[in-house]
C-alpha positions in Angstrom: 7.5 35.1 2.4 8.6 33.5 5.8 5.1 34.0 7.3 3.8 32.3 4.2 6.2 29.5 4.2 5.4 29.0 8.1 1.8 28.8 7.2 2.5 26.1 4.7 4.8 24.2 6.9 2.6 24.2 9.9 -0.5 22.5 8.1 -1.6 19.2 9.0 -0.5 17.5 5.5 3.3 18.8 5.8 3.5 17.6 9.3 1.9 14.2 8.8 4.2 13.8 5.9 7.3 14.6 7.8 6.2 12.1 10.7 5.6 9.4 8.1 8.9 10.1 6.5 10.9 9.8 9.8 8.7 6.8 10.9 9.2 5.0 7.6 13.0 5.6 7.7 13.0 4.2 11.3 10.8 1.3 10.1 13.2 0.6 7.2 16.0 0.1 9.5 14.1 -2.5 11.6 13.1 -4.3 8.7 16.6 -4.4 7.4 17.9 -5.8 10.9 14.9 -8.3 10.8 15.8 -9.6 7.6 19.9 -9.7 7.9 19.8 -10.7 11.6 16.6 -12.7 12.0 15.3 -14.1 8.9 18.4 -14.8 6.8 20.5 -16.6 9.2 18.0 -19.5 9.7 17.4 -19.7 5.9 21.1 -19.9 5.5 21.6 -22.5 7.9 18.8 -24.7 6.4 20.6 -24.2 2.8 24.1 -25.7 4.0 25.2 -22.7 6.1 25.3 -20.3 3.3 25.7 -16.5 4.3 23.5 -14.4 1.9 25.2 -11.3 2.7 28.3 -12.7 1.2 27.1 -14.4 -2.1 28.5 -12.7 -4.9 29.9 -13.5 -8.5 33.8 -12.4 -9.2 34.0 -10.9 -12.5 37.8 -10.4 -12.5 38.9 -14.0 -12.3 41.2 -13.2 -9.3 40.7 -15.3 -6.4 38.9 -13.4 -3.5 37.1 -14.6 -0.4 34.6 -11.9 0.3 32.8 -8.9 -0.9 34.4 -6.8 1.5 37.9 -7.9 0.2 36.7 -7.5 -3.4 35.8 -3.8 -2.5 39.2 -3.0 -1.0 40.8 -4.1 -4.0 38.7 -2.6 -6.2 37.4 -5.9 -8.0 34.0 -5.8 -9.8 31.4 -8.3 -8.1 27.5 -9.0 -8.7 26.6 -9.2 -5.2 23.5 -11.3 -5.5 23.2 -12.4 -2.1 22.8 -8.5 -1.0 20.3 -8.2 -3.7 18.2 -11.3 -2.2 18.3 -9.6 1.1 17.1 -6.4 -0.3 14.0 -7.9 -2.4 13.0 -9.8 0.9 13.4 -6.4 2.7 11.3 -4.6 0.1 8.5 -7.5 0.3 8.1 -7.0 3.9 8.1 -3.3 3.9 5.4 -3.4 1.1 3.6 -6.0 3.0 3.4 -3.7 6.1 2.5 -0.9 4.3 -0.3 -2.6 2.4 -1.6 -3.7 5.8 -1.5 -0.1 7.2 -3.1 1.4 4.1 -5.7 -1.3 4.2 -6.6 -0.3 7.6 -6.5 3.2 7.1 -8.8 3.1 4.2 -11.4 1.1 6.3 -11.2 3.8 9.0 -11.7 6.7 6.5 -14.2 4.7 4.0 -17.6 6.7 3.7 -20.4 5.1 5.3 -22.8 3.5 2.7 -25.7 6.0 2.1 -28.9 4.4 1.9 -31.1 5.1 -1.4 -33.3 8.1 -1.5 -37.2 7.1 -1.3 -38.9 6.5 -4.6 -40.6 9.7 -5.8 -42.4 7.7 -8.8 -44.1 4.4 -9.3 -45.2 2.5 -12.4 -48.7 2.7 -13.7 -49.9 -1.0 -13.8 -52.0 -0.5 -16.9 -49.8 1.6 -19.3 -46.4 1.0 -17.6 -45.1 4.5 -17.4 -43.7 6.3 -14.5 -46.1 8.6 -12.6 -45.7 10.4 -9.2 -45.9 8.3 -6.2 -48.9 10.2 -4.7 -51.0 10.0 -8.2 -54.5 8.4 -7.9 -55.1 8.4 -11.6 -52.6 7.9 -14.3 -52.0 11.1 -16.5 -51.2 9.2 -19.5 -54.0 6.5 -19.5 -56.3 7.9 -17.3 -56.9 4.7 -15.2 -57.6 4.9 -11.7 -54.8 3.7 -9.5 -55.5 1.9 -6.2 -53.9 3.8 -2.9 -51.1 2.3 -1.6 
């Protein structure tokens, strides 16, 4: 059983999948940093110095200053700022994945196959299909010009 598992695990597809999974996790961390540290601060600055990571709706009615404070106190909140960050994260990852898959599909797309040479032609008198090399139509017996 171990030998069979080793054979399965060493096939190219499983190794490719593992590498893709690890790269995807690393890419996700990079995109999260890009969104949280590069994209959202200037957007927040343009929107009157809003910190998206600290936008929330307090569901308890008790006064709290931050999401961290609400978590420590066990106060329920709707963290819509974090949700906005996550949505932007997803859009960037989805777009990057779209670009990668589009390029891979270009590389692996089958080359167009030229159509096969015709094997029949149409009789100009009775309009039936006849072999391309025929000199006389088998249906109407007309003599055909040689092409």
